[in-house]
N, C-alpha and C positions, 0 to 999 in steps of 0.2 A: 484264338487263332495263333497260338504260340509256334506252330510249325509252318506258317504260311511262307515266310521268307525262304526257308530251306527248300520248300516245295518249288518255289519259283526258281531258285538257283539250280535245282535238279532239272527243271524244264528247260532252262537256258542251256545248260551243259549238254543235255541229250539232244536238243534241237540242233545245236552247233555241230555235234560230232556224229550223229546217227540218223540216216535218212529213214523216213517212214516206209511202211510195208508196201503201199501202193506205188510209191516212187521207185522202190527197188525192183518191183515187178516190171514197170514200164521200161526202166533202163536195161533190164535183162533181155527184154524183147528187142530193144534197139541194138544190143550187142549181137544178137542172133541175125539181125537183118544186114549186117555189114560184112564184107570180105575181110577176114582177119589180117590179111597181108596188105590191105590198102591203108592209106593215110587215115581214112575215117575209122577203119578197124583198129588201128594202133591207138587212135584217140580214145575210142571206147574201152579198149583194154586198159589203158592208163587210168581212165576214170574208175573202172571197176576195182583196180588195185588201190587207188586212192581212197575209195569208200571204206574198204576193209582197214586200211592204215589208220584212218580217222577214228574208227571204233576202237582199235587196239590201243591207240595213243591217247584216247579221250581228248582229242584236239580238233580244232575247226576243220571241217571238210574243205572249205574254201577260206582263205585268209580274210576275205571281205565279208564280214558278218552284218554289214548294212546298218540300217536304222531299226533296232528291235521294235516290232510292232505287236502289241497285245490287244486281243479282242476278248472281253470278259463279260460273262453273264453272272449276275448276282441275284440271290433271293432278297426278300424284304429284311431290313434290319442289319445288313452288313455294312461295316464301316469302310466306305470306299476311300476316304482320306488316308486311313491307316494302310490299306492295301497299296495305294499309290506310293506311299513312303517306303514300304518294305519292298516293293518292286524295284524302286530306284536303288535301294541298298543292295539288292541282289544283283542288279545290272552292274553296279560299281565293283562288287566283289568278283563277278565273272570277268570283268575287264582287267582287274588286277592279276587274276590267275591265268589269263590268256585264253579263256573260253570265248571271249569276244575281243575283237580288235577295237582299240579306242578310236572311234570314228566321229565323235561329236566335235565340230569346229564352229567357231563364230561365223555367222553368215557373211559378215563384211571383212573382218580381219583375217579369218582363216585360223585363228588361234585354237589349238586343240585343248579341250577340257581335261583330257587324259583319262576320263572314267566313264565315257558314254553318257554323261549327264549334261543337260543344257536346256535352253529355251525349247520347249515342246519336244524334248529328246530325253528318253524314248517316247514313242507314241503309245498312248494307252486309251482304248475305247471301252467305256463301261455301258452296259445295257441291262435293264432289269428283266427278269423272267419269273415264271410262276413255280419253277422247280425249287426244291430245297437245297440242292447242291450248288457249288460254285464251279463254273467252267472257265478255264483260262486257256486260250489258244495263242500261240506265238508263231510269227513268221519272221525269218531272217532273210532278207532279200538284198543281195549285194548291189552296189552302185552300177556295175556293168550292165546288168539286166534291167535295173531300174531306169537307166538312161535310155533304154529302148522302149519304154512305155510310150504310147502314142495316143492321141485323141483326134477324132475326126468330127467335123461339123457338116452334116448333110443338109442340102445337096452340095456336091462338089465334084471336081474333076480329080481323078486319082491316076497318077503316073502308071502307064502300062495297062490300065483297066478302063479308062474312059470315065463316062458320067456315072456317078453313084447317087441314086435317088433316096428319098425317105421311105424305104421299104426294106424287106429282108434281103433282096438282091443287092441293095446298096450296102447293107451291113456286111454281107458276104464279101464284097469287094474290099471293104475296109480291113477285114480280118486277114484276107489273103495278102494284102499289101503290108499289114503289120508284121506278118511272119517274114515276108521278103526283106523288109527294111532292117530287120534285126541282124541278118546274115550271121557271121561268126562272132560279132561283137557282143552278142548277148549270151555267149557260151551255149550254142546249140549242141545237141537237141534240147528244145525248150518246151515250155507250157504257157498257155495264155488264159488269163481270166478276163472276161469281157463284161462291161456294163453298157446296156443300151438304154438311153434316156437320162433322166435326172438333169442336173446342171453340171458345170465343169468340175466342181468339187465332188459332189455326190456321185457323179458318174465314175470317177476314178476310185472312189471308196468302194462302190459296188463291184467294180472290176477286181480289186484286190481281195474282196471277200470271197469272190468265186474261186480263188486259189485255195480256199479251205475245203472245197468240195473234194471228195475222193475221186481219183482218176477213173475208177471203174464204175462210178455211179451213172445214172441216166437222168436227164433233165425231165421233170414232170410236165413241162410244156412240150407238146409233141412237135411243134414247128421248130422250137429252139433245139430240141433233141436231134432232129434231122440235120439242122445246120451245124451243130457240133460235130456230128459224124462226117458231114461233107467237108468241113474245113480241115479236119484231121487227115482225111484221105487226100485231098487236093494239095495241101501244103507240102506233103511228103513227095509229091511228084515234081516239085521244084528242084529237088536234089541239092539243096544247100548243104545238108549233111552236118555231121559233128564238127564243131569248131569252124564251120564254113569251108571245110576242105572238099566239099562235094560228098554225096553219099545218099543212102536211103532214109536215114533217120534225121528228120529236121524238126518235126513237132510231135510231141508225145501225149499232149492233152489239150483240150479246148473246152472251157466251161463258160457258159453264157447266162447272165441274169438280165432282167429288164426292170425299169422303174418308170413311173409316170413322169411326164415332162410338161413343160409349158408349150403352147402351140408354136412359139417363135423359134424354138431350139430343138434340134435332133442330134444329140451327141452319141458317138460310139467311142467308148474309152477302153483301151486295151492295156492290161498289166502283163508284161512279158516276164517270165521267170526262167532262169537258166536250168541246166540239168541238176545242179546242186539245190534241189527244191526242198528247202529246210522249213518245214512247218509241222508242229506237233501240238497236242493239247492234253490237258489233265482235268479230271474232275476232283474237286477238293471237298473235304468235310468242312461245313461252315463253322463248326464249333472249334475244331483243332487246326484247320488249315492243312491237314495231312492229305497226301495223294490217295484217293480212293480208286482211281483207275486212269489208264492212259488211253488216248485217242490216236488213231492211225497206226496202231500196233496190232498185227495179226499173229495168231499163234503159229501159223504155218508160213510166216514170212521167210524170204530168202536171207539166211544169216550171213553167208559169205558170197561176195559178188565176183571175186577175181576169176577170170577165165584164162589168164596168162600172166606174163611178168611185166605188163605195161608196154614199154617200147623195147623190144628184145634187140640185143646187139647181133649184127650180122657180119661184122668185120669190114663192112664197106663205109662205116661212118668216118667222117673227117673230124679230127680232134683239133680244136682251136685253143690256144693258150696265149693270153695277153703278155706282151704286146703282139698283136696280130699284124702281119704285113699285108700290104695292098695286093700283092701277088696271090697270097693265099685266098683272099676274098674274091678276087677276080676269077679264080678257078672254080668257084661254087656256082651252082645253078638251082633254080626252083625245083624243089622236090628232094634235094640232098638232105641227109640227116647229119647233124653235127653233135659232137660231144665237147663240152667246154670244161677245161681244167684251169685252175689258177684264179686270178683276180676277176671279180665281177662287182659292179656297183649298181645300186638301185637309184632310180630317179623318176618321180611322177610329176603331177601337175605343178605343185609349188616349186619344185626344183627347176623345171623347164622355164617357168616364168622368171625365176630368179636369175638363171644363168644367161638369159637374154640381155640382162642389164648389168651383171656383175661377173667377176672372174671367180674361179674356184680358189680355195685357200692355197697358199704356196706349197703346202705339204702334200697336196693332192695332184697327181699327174696321171691322167687316164688316156693319154695319147696312144692310139692303137688298141684301146680298151673295149670292153663290153658293158653296155648299159642295159639294165633290167627294169622294165616298167613294172614295178612291184611295190606294194605297200605291205610288208610282212607283219606277222605277229611276232614280237620280240620280247623276251623276258630277261630280266637282269639276274645274274648269278650272285651268290653270296660274296664272291671275291671281286665283284664290280665289273666282270666281263658280261657279255651278252650272248644269248643263244636264240636262234630262230626256230620257232615251233610250227610255223605255217607260212608258205611263200609261193603262191601261184602268181601268174601274170595278171596285170590289169588291162583294161581295154585301151589300146594304143591310139585310137582315133582322136582322143582328146588332145594329143600332143602334135597333131598334124600342123598347126600354125607355126610351131617352133622347131620341129625335129630336124629338118634339113640344115637350118642355121646352127643348131647345137652340134650336129655331126661335124660340120665344118670347123666350128670354133674349138671343140674339144679333141678333134682328130679321132673320133670314134670309128671303129671298124664293124661293130655289130650292135644291133638293138634288138632286145627280146621283149615280146609282148604277146597280145592275142588280138585276133580280129583284123589284123592288117592296118595299113595306112594308105594315104591318098597320093595324088599325082605329084604334089610338091616334094614329099618325102621320097617317092620313087625316083624322081629326077636327082634329088640329093644323093641318094645311094649310088646312082650311076656316075655323077660328077666327082664324088669324093672317094669312091671305092669302098663301099660298105654294104652290108646285107641286113635284111629284117628277118628275124627268126621267130617263128610261132611256137610258143610253148602251149601245153594243154590247159585251157582255162579251167579254173576251179581245182586243179590237182595240187592243192597246197601242201599236203603231206608227202606226196610223191617227190616234189621238188625240194622240200625242206631236208629230206634225207641226203640230198646231194651237197648241202652246205656244210662244209667241215668246220668252219668257225667264222666268227665276226671279227674282222681285223681292225675295225674302227667305225666311227660315225661322225657325220657333220650335219649341222643345222637341226639337231634334235630339239633343242630348246625352242627355236624359232618356228619350226614346222610341225613338230609332233612325230610320233612313231611312224605312221604310214607314209608321210611325205619326206621324212629325213633321208639323207644320202647315206645308206649303209654300205660299208665296204666288206665284201665277203670273199672267202676262199672256198671254191667249189671243186668238186671232182665228178666227172662223168655226167654233167648236166645236159640232158638231151633236148634237142629242139629241131624243128624242120625249117629249112630255107623256103620262105613263101614269097619273098621279094628279093631279087638278086641285083647285082651291080651292073646288069646288062639291060635293065629296063623291063624285066619280066615280073608279073605279079599274079600269083595264083588267085588272090582275092578279087582282082579285076575280072579274071576269067569266070570264076564262079558267079560273081554278081551279074555279069552280062548274060551268062547262060540261064540263070534263074529268072532274070527279067524277061527273057524271051519266053520262058515257060509260063510265067505269070500272065503274059499277054494272051495266052490261049484261053484264059478264063474270062475274058472281057465280055463275051457274048453269051456265056452259059448261065 
């Protein structure tokens, strides 16, 4: 198996940078469904450009490469201990070269290992089979969509849908609610894998395994096949749309599996996956470890996805350059497109928690500045400087407990993220003269090209690459105002509208 490690490295690299054929087809259909001039259409255009850029740059489609999860079938006589060791070596190498973002942190301290290795990290599932070849399948599922996974225990009351019993109608209500609750925070349009039955652990495992089914397959269970088609149809009538902006494309795939359960429990487990649906597989020669064939690759797949230039400039964009004045911010309203030039700073979970209890270093002054909810992929140059190779927005809702206070303390004028934020932040924007800007989730290559240089970094040693405060110089960084300084929120409007539409399915 002298080539096994290199084969796994190739699988990781390809999975991170190149979407499978069936996903490309589903996204292409979603692009066709949206008005190109709408916010949903602009989001899909940006996604399509980003997909091509990732292939061209051999870099992550989305900066969040998640917790690498391998499902492996092996014939008799294969050394699984050796395979595990070489998978870990390949993961560490891919982390070093920027194909994976270093995501493994200690559960309690948050200390980043720096190489995606740690306790139960990466996840590797081995299962024997009767075939002679080795099958290795990999899924890279980012934290934003992983956080929108949800599990239901029937019977129960479901908001907007009423009573859900232990039957297929109860399951149907669970799945429609699962799509609704993801909104734009899970980087819609998305896909769901569903596990009916099992226990709390095996149910989620079954749900995630459903994500390895092809989007265009049909469920061999006729009842589940009908349910899959029904959920796909009804979910899109909620018009949550790309990034939660509203639109026709909300759900692109629904795959359901079932497992025996104990009489006391009836779990419905849902694994939500974003549009950056990164899963591939390889078949390996058991003697050499060489790749004998790829899975999820079609000879007639769509090679180039771009339909336009992403977010085209119209001349009506508002350019913001820090320090931004309150007057500039108060003049903006929901729906405005902005372009950011100059200084930008990243700050995620660890940063927000830290700044609630400490001050910034004296050398850092971001009064009137722009904070980007982003955990970039960053590589070090030979001269000691840094370069960003992937930099899309992270889900902002995690910072809701802190954001209004951080805006006030640091004098921020703009916060960039995805999925929107809640009422406390909305009030903070109004009180302190700031706006929330929604960037296109997952478009890590699209935004990385707007970053001209890294001017500095703080908290790198303490927090690790994704959580550190990176200081950037950007040019023409596009985003959409979705929460303004006048108390208006596009996210609240779409949530309220989709909830009303969800309620129409309560008696069906």
